C-alpha positions in Angstrom: 113.4 118.9 121.1 113.9 115.1 120.8 116.8 113.9 118.7 115.4 112.0 115.7 118.4 110.5 114.0 118.3 109.3 110.4 115.0 108.8 108.6 113.2 108.5 105.3 110.0 109.7 103.9 107.4 106.9 104.2 105.4 106.3 101.0 103.1 103.3 100.3 105.2 102.3 97.3 108.3 101.7 99.5 106.5 100.7 102.7 107.8 97.2 102.8 111.4 98.3 102.0 111.3 101.0 104.7 110.4 98.4 107.3 113.4 96.3 106.4 116.0 99.1 106.1 118.7 99.1 108.7 119.4 102.2 110.7 116.0 103.9 110.2 115.3 105.9 113.3 112.1 107.7 112.1 109.9 108.3 109.2 107.9 111.3 107.9 104.4 110.9 106.3 102.5 113.4 104.2 99.8 114.5 106.6 97.1 114.9 104.0 97.6 111.3 102.8 97.2 109.9 106.3 93.9 109.0 107.9 94.2 108.7 111.7 91.5 106.1 112.0 92.8 103.9 109.2 96.6 103.9 109.4 98.4 101.5 107.0 99.6 98.3 108.6 103.2 99.2 107.8 102.9 102.4 109.8 101.3 100.6 112.7 104.2 98.1 112.8 106.7 100.9 112.7 105.0 102.7 115.6 104.8 99.4 117.5 108.6 99.1 117.1 109.1 102.6 118.6 109.9 104.3 115.3 109.0 108.0 115.4 106.5 109.2 112.8 106.2 112.9 111.9 103.3 114.3 109.9 104.4 116.7 107.2 101.7 119.1 105.9 101.6 120.4 102.3 98.3 122.3 102.1 98.0 124.7 105.0 99.5 127.6 103.1 100.9 129.3 106.2 102.5 131.9 104.0 99.3 133.0 102.4 97.5 136.2 103.0 94.5 134.6 104.8 94.7 133.3 108.3 95.2 129.5 108.5 92.1 127.4 108.0 90.8 126.1 111.4 89.7 122.8 109.7 93.1 122.1 108.3 94.8 122.9 111.6 92.4 120.6 113.4 93.3 117.8 110.9 97.1 118.4 111.5 96.5 118.2 115.3 94.5 115.0 114.9 97.3 113.4 112.9 100.0 114.4 115.4 98.0 112.9 118.3 97.1 109.7 116.4 100.8 109.2 115.5 102.2 110.2 118.9 104.4 112.7 117.0 106.9 115.0 118.8 106.2 117.8 116.3 104.3 118.8 113.1 105.9 120.4 110.0 104.6 122.6 107.2 106.1 124.9 104.5 106.8 128.6 104.3 104.7 128.9 101.2 101.3 129.9 99.8 99.2 127.4 98.0 96.0 129.4 97.2 95.0 133.0 96.7 92.1 135.2 96.0 88.6 135.0 97.6 86.9 137.5 99.9 90.0 139.2 101.1 90.8 140.4 97.6 87.3 140.1 96.0 88.9 138.1 93.2 88.4 134.5 92.1 89.6 131.8 94.5 92.5 130.0 93.0 94.4 126.8 94.0 98.0 126.3 93.0 98.2 122.6 93.8 101.9 123.3 94.7 104.1 125.3 97.1 104.8 128.8 95.9 107.3 131.2 97.5 106.3 134.2 99.6 108.0 137.5 99.0 110.7 138.3 101.5 109.2 141.6 102.5 108.2 143.1 105.8 104.5 142.8 104.9 104.8 139.1 104.1 106.9 138.5 107.2 104.3 140.2 109.4 101.5 138.1 108.0 103.6 134.9 108.2 104.5 135.5 111.8 100.9 135.9 112.8 99.8 132.9 110.8 102.5 130.8 112.5 101.3 132.0 115.9 97.7 131.0 115.0 99.0 127.5 113.9 101.2 127.1 117.0 98.2 127.9 119.3 96.1 125.2 117.5 98.6 122.4 117.5 99.3 120.0 120.5 103.0 119.8 119.6 105.7 122.2 118.4 105.5 123.4 114.8 108.5 123.5 112.4 108.3 125.2 109.0 110.4 124.5 105.9 112.1 126.7 103.4 110.9 125.8 99.9 112.5 125.5 96.5 111.5 128.1 93.9 111.7 128.6 90.2 110.8 132.3 90.4 111.8 135.3 92.5 109.6 138.1 93.7 110.7 141.6 92.6 111.5 144.1 95.3 112.5 141.6 98.1 113.8 143.3 101.2 115.6 140.4 102.9 117.8 137.3 102.1 116.4 133.9 102.8 118.6 133.6 105.9 117.5 136.9 107.2 113.9 136.1 106.6 114.1 132.8 108.4 116.0 134.3 111.3 113.4 137.0 111.8 110.6 134.4 111.6 112.2 132.2 114.2 113.2 135.1 116.4 109.7 136.7 116.5 107.6 133.5 116.9 109.9 130.9 118.5 108.9 128.5 115.6 111.4 125.7 114.7 112.9 125.4 111.3 113.0 122.4 108.9 115.9 123.2 106.7 115.8 121.6 103.3 119.4 121.6 101.9 118.1 120.4 98.5 116.0 123.6 98.3 119.0 125.7 99.2 120.7 124.1 96.2 117.6 124.8 94.0 117.6 128.4 94.9 121.3 128.7 94.3 120.9 127.4 90.7 117.6 129.2 90.0 118.0 132.5 91.9 121.7 132.8 92.4 121.5 132.6 96.2 124.5 131.5 98.1 123.6 128.5 100.3 126.7 129.1 102.5 125.5 132.6 103.2 122.0 131.4 104.0 123.4 128.8 106.5 125.5 131.5 108.1 122.5 133.7 108.7 120.2 131.0 110.1 119.5 130.6 113.9 121.1 127.2 114.1 119.5 126.4 117.5 116.1 126.6 115.9 116.7 123.7 113.5 114.3 120.8 114.1 115.6 118.6 111.3 116.9 118.6 107.8 115.5 117.4 104.4 117.7 115.9 101.7 116.4 115.2 98.2 117.3 114.9 94.5 116.3 116.7 91.4 117.5 117.5 87.9 118.7 120.4 85.8 117.1 121.3 82.4 118.0 124.4 80.4 119.7 126.1 83.3 116.7 125.5 85.7 116.9 123.1 88.6 113.8 121.1 89.3 113.3 119.8 92.8 111.7 116.6 91.7 112.1 114.2 94.7 112.4 111.6 92.0 116.1 111.5 91.3 119.3 110.6 93.3 120.7 113.2 95.7 123.4 115.0 93.8 126.9 115.8 95.2 126.2 119.6 95.6 123.3 118.9 97.9 125.5 116.6 100.0 128.1 119.3 100.1 125.5 121.8 101.6 124.5 119.1 104.1 128.2 118.7 105.1 128.5 122.5 105.5 125.4 122.6 107.7 126.8 119.7 109.8 130.1 121.5 110.3 128.1 124.4 111.9 125.7 122.4 114.1 124.7 118.8 114.6 121.1 118.6 113.3 118.7 116.7 115.5 117.5 114.7 112.5 118.1 114.2 108.8 115.6 112.7 106.4 115.8 111.5 102.8 112.8 112.4 100.7 111.7 110.4 97.6 108.2 110.8 96.2 108.2 108.9 92.9 110.3 107.0 90.5 111.4 104.8 93.4 114.6 102.8 92.9 115.5 99.4 94.4 115.8 99.4 98.2 119.5 98.9 97.9 119.9 102.3 96.1 117.9 104.1 98.7 120.1 102.5 101.4 123.2 103.7 99.5 121.7 107.2 99.4 121.2 107.1 103.2 124.8 105.9 103.6 126.0 108.9 101.6 123.9 111.2 103.8 125.5 109.6 106.9 128.9 110.0 105.4 128.3 113.7 104.7 127.2 114.2 108.2 130.2 112.5 109.6 129.7 112.0 113.3 127.2 114.8 113.7 123.9 112.9 114.0 123.5 111.4 117.4 126.0 113.6 119.2 125.3 116.6 121.3 124.4 119.8 119.5 127.1 122.5 119.6 124.5 125.2 120.0 122.7 125.4 123.4 119.0 125.7 123.9 117.7 122.7 122.0 115.7 121.2 124.8 112.9 123.7 124.6 111.3 125.7 121.9 112.9 129.1 121.1 111.4 132.0 123.0 110.2 134.7 120.6 112.3 137.9 120.5 109.1 140.0 120.7 110.5 143.0 118.7 107.6 143.1 116.3 105.0 140.9 118.0 103.0 143.6 119.8 100.6 144.0 117.0 99.0 141.6 114.5 99.3 142.0 110.8 96.5 144.5 109.8 93.8 143.9 107.2 95.5 146.4 104.9 98.8 144.4 105.1 97.0 141.1 104.4 95.1 142.7 101.5 98.3 144.0 99.9 99.9 140.6 100.1 96.7 138.9 99.0 96.4 141.0 95.9 100.1 140.4 95.0 99.8 136.6 95.5 96.5 136.4 93.6 98.0 138.3 90.6 100.9 135.9 90.5 98.9 132.8 90.9 96.4 134.0 88.2 99.3 134.4 85.8 100.5 130.9 86.5 97.2 129.0 86.3 94.7 131.2 84.5 96.8 132.8 81.8 96.4 136.4 82.9 99.3 138.9 82.2 102.4 138.5 84.3 102.7 141.0 87.2 105.2 143.7 86.7 108.8 142.8 87.7 108.6 139.1 87.2 110.7 137.1 84.8 108.2 136.0 82.1 110.3 133.1 80.9 110.6 131.8 84.4 106.9 132.3 85.0 106.3 130.1 81.9 108.5 127.4 83.3 106.6 127.5 86.6 103.2 127.5 84.9 104.2 124.4 82.8 105.6 122.7 86.0 102.3 123.4 87.9 100.2 121.9 85.0 102.5 118.8 84.8 102.3 118.2 88.5 98.5 118.5 88.3 98.4 115.9 85.6 100.6 113.6 87.6 98.7 113.9 90.9 95.3 113.6 89.3 96.6 110.4 87.7 97.5 109.1 91.2 94.3 110.1 92.9 92.1 108.9 90.0 94.2 106.2 88.3 91.1 105.1 86.3 91.4 108.3 84.1 94.7 107.4 82.4 93.5 103.8 82.2 90.3 104.9 80.4 91.9 107.6 78.1 95.2 105.8 77.5 97.9 107.8 75.9 95.4 110.6 75.3 95.2 111.4 79.0 98.2 113.6 79.5 97.9 115.9 76.4 94.2 116.2 77.1 94.8 117.2 80.7 97.6 119.6 79.9 95.3 121.3 77.4 92.5 121.4 79.9 94.8 122.9 82.6 95.6 125.9 80.4 92.1 127.3 80.8 90.8 125.6 83.9 92.4 126.5 87.2 92.1 124.1 90.1 89.1 125.1 92.3 88.9 122.5 95.1 91.8 120.0 95.4 92.9 117.2 93.2 89.9 114.9 93.6 87.6 117.8 92.5 90.1 118.5 89.7 89.7 114.9 88.5 85.9 115.2 88.4 86.1 118.6 86.6 88.5 117.2 84.0 86.3 114.2 83.3 83.3 116.4 82.9 85.2 118.7 80.6 86.1 115.6 78.4 82.6 114.4 78.4 81.3 117.8 77.3 83.5 117.7 74.3 86.9 118.7 75.5 88.5 115.6 74.2 87.5 113.0 71.5 86.9 110.1 73.9 84.6 107.9 71.9 82.8 104.5 72.1 83.6 102.3 75.0 86.1 104.7 76.7 83.5 107.4 76.6 80.9 105.2 78.3 83.4 104.1 80.9 84.4 107.7 81.6 80.7 108.7 82.0 80.1 105.8 84.4 83.2 106.8 86.4 82.1 110.4 86.6 78.5 109.5 87.6 79.8 107.1 90.3 82.0 109.8 91.9 79.7 112.8 91.6 77.7 111.5 94.5 74.1 110.6 95.0 73.2 114.3 94.6 75.4 115.7 91.8 76.6 119.3 92.2 74.3 120.5 89.5 71.4 118.6 87.8 71.8 120.9 84.8 75.4 119.9 84.4 74.5 116.2 84.8 71.9 116.7 82.1 74.4 118.3 79.8 76.8 115.4 80.2 73.9 113.0 79.4 72.9 115.0 76.3 76.6 115.1 75.1 76.5 111.3 75.1 73.1 110.7 73.6 73.1 113.6 71.1 69.7 114.7 72.5 
């Protein structure tokens, strides 16, 4: 595995600053926000300078009950080849549930949700990882996620779960030390114990990010400075192994470039002399060989269905208001549900910035009210269209000029052949009173 060095998450809002930052060896891009045929000029200039670019996926849902979608895998592979990347990364999470496997409604989370640390979930995850590995032209690394909630009846610690995953599949690990801190605050899990249980030679690189605490809950916001406890966990990791790469994540609320550079300096200080030196654990040059203890058989349909039903019940409680599954902390589920709705509102405002411009201060409360009874059904762009239609059909008192602008926006983006002529007619009647 190539040594990456020190990097930062590339985002359009800080593209110019990243190009000028000293000591940036590599960058990471959100795979779903990258179009191989239309790379931003900033990314092209970085590639021309020899800066490594790694695509980081957020929507594959490799921890879900269904096998990974071939189209999403093909898109990840395409991005890796277009960027000349040495690896691709994704998350140990599920992002959707339901559908034919469970004969329940298909639901989208719009966010990364934790998989239960059970044997069933591990068997499914291992097979899904193998499917992804076979479809990708470069090695895959998967990331531990932050969680507000814990599954009841878990059978393994995070470290044990990750060790088993790497041992059985040979997959590399992207260790997010900010997520270890989040799980320490929210779930009482000891980050030092997790690090002690990890297969250190499987680490591909490390994420570092900031967040904030509210009412005893840590929110992994990627919009705040990196706190000292996260740097302490990074230093603990670096005392055990020299990570091949470390990357600062920042997704919004971007500070001045100088502040980002100071955060990178603090990361380098926490690492000491670790980055750039030889790793103390042998075996880094090639991917881990799978242990093979449990790989002789694939996860059966019954296993996938059990996991699918559990994930669908949880996601339905979070986004559709159904009763909380037995054993979950209902207060924490409420926190997670509000967090999912808030993120939906934020992302829809980014992918469809005209909506908050048209609706003004009424956008956010209207969207949060809409989200309570309308789960995502097809990604954020579809969510924006569905929300606008809901408003036009009477879900929000958008009147006069703003209503006409919203209707024009919805018609323009519904395509030359709208999804349903009857729905189009209903929108028209709602505006004309006929």
